[in-house]
One Martini backbone bead per residue (centre of mass of N, CA, C, O) as a GRO file, in nm:
protein
   65
    1MET     BB    1 -24.335  16.231  -2.725
    2PRO     BB    2 -24.111  16.300  -2.950
    3TYR     BB    3 -23.806  16.176  -3.098
    4ARG     BB    4 -23.463  16.242  -3.190
    5ILE     BB    5 -23.249  16.032  -3.395
    6THR     BB    6 -22.903  15.977  -3.458
    7ILE     BB    7 -22.759  15.785  -3.724
    8GLN     BB    8 -22.455  15.621  -3.820
    9LEU     BB    9 -22.386  15.468  -4.133
   10SER     BB   10 -22.175  15.196  -4.233
   11GLY     BB   11 -22.147  15.011  -4.507
   12VAL     BB   12 -22.379  15.073  -4.717
   13ASP     BB   13 -22.626  15.087  -4.947
   14PRO     BB   14 -22.663  15.360  -5.144
   15ALA     BB   15 -22.960  15.288  -5.249
   16ALA     BB   16 -23.022  15.178  -4.927
   17PRO     BB   17 -22.910  15.289  -4.627
   18ALA     BB   18 -23.183  15.230  -4.428
   19GLU     BB   19 -23.317  14.946  -4.456
   20ALA     BB   20 -23.234  14.783  -4.203
   21VAL     BB   21 -23.346  14.976  -3.989
   22THR     BB   22 -23.644  14.996  -4.084
   23ALA     BB   23 -23.700  14.687  -4.067
   24ALA     BB   24 -23.643  14.661  -3.758
   25LEU     BB   25 -23.853  14.864  -3.660
   26ARG     BB   26 -24.097  14.732  -3.783
   27LYS     BB   27 -24.068  14.444  -3.650
   28ALA     BB   28 -24.080  14.595  -3.348
   29GLY     BB   29 -24.322  14.820  -3.368
   30VAL     BB   30 -24.206  15.094  -3.445
   31ARG     BB   31 -24.271  15.418  -3.446
   32PHE     BB   32 -24.181  15.609  -3.743
   33GLU     BB   33 -23.975  15.875  -3.901
   34VAL     BB   34 -23.819  15.988  -4.192
   35GLU     BB   35 -23.666  16.285  -4.266
   36THR     BB   36 -23.360  16.224  -4.335
   37ILE     BB   37 -23.081  16.165  -4.574
   38GLU     BB   38 -22.728  16.165  -4.536
   39ARG     BB   39 -22.427  16.241  -4.673
   40ILE     BB   40 -22.104  16.185  -4.544
   41PRO     BB   41 -21.793  16.234  -4.476
   42GLN     BB   42 -21.519  16.091  -4.414
   43ALA     BB   43 -21.282  16.055  -4.205
   44GLY     BB   44 -21.017  16.230  -4.373
   45ALA     BB   45 -21.193  16.309  -4.600
   46GLU     BB   46 -21.250  16.480  -4.876
   47ALA     BB   47 -21.481  16.694  -4.975
   48LYS     BB   48 -21.728  16.689  -5.240
   49PRO     BB   49 -21.880  16.921  -5.384
   50SER     BB   50 -22.213  16.960  -5.534
   51GLY     BB   51 -22.173  17.276  -5.488
   52PRO     BB   52 -22.195  17.577  -5.388
   53GLY     BB   53 -22.105  17.534  -5.048
   54GLN     BB   54 -22.118  17.210  -5.060
   55ALA     BB   55 -22.052  16.902  -4.869
   56ALA     BB   56 -22.334  16.775  -4.838
   57THR     BB   57 -22.578  16.530  -4.879
   58SER     BB   58 -22.939  16.601  -4.922
   59SER     BB   59 -23.261  16.431  -4.868
   60ALA     BB   60 -23.548  16.323  -4.889
   61ALA     BB   61 -23.750  16.099  -4.778
   62PRO     BB   62 -23.918  15.842  -4.848
   63ALA     BB   63 -24.210  15.711  -4.865
   64PRO     BB   64 -24.390  15.521  -4.699
   65ARG     BB   65 -24.503  15.172  -4.689
   0.00000   0.00000   0.00000
């Protein structure tokens, strides 16, 4: 049975925000799939909408290597 885990990463490279986590999971032999990677506003910071009615930026995860 698969599980979904949500992890919030702070202070990461915006070009590859989940690279360290995915590398660690691969090294440990964990089978996983990244569904989405979202940029969320920092606590106390005003969100800058990227379009009408949008506060967070979301995109599909890149294809597995």
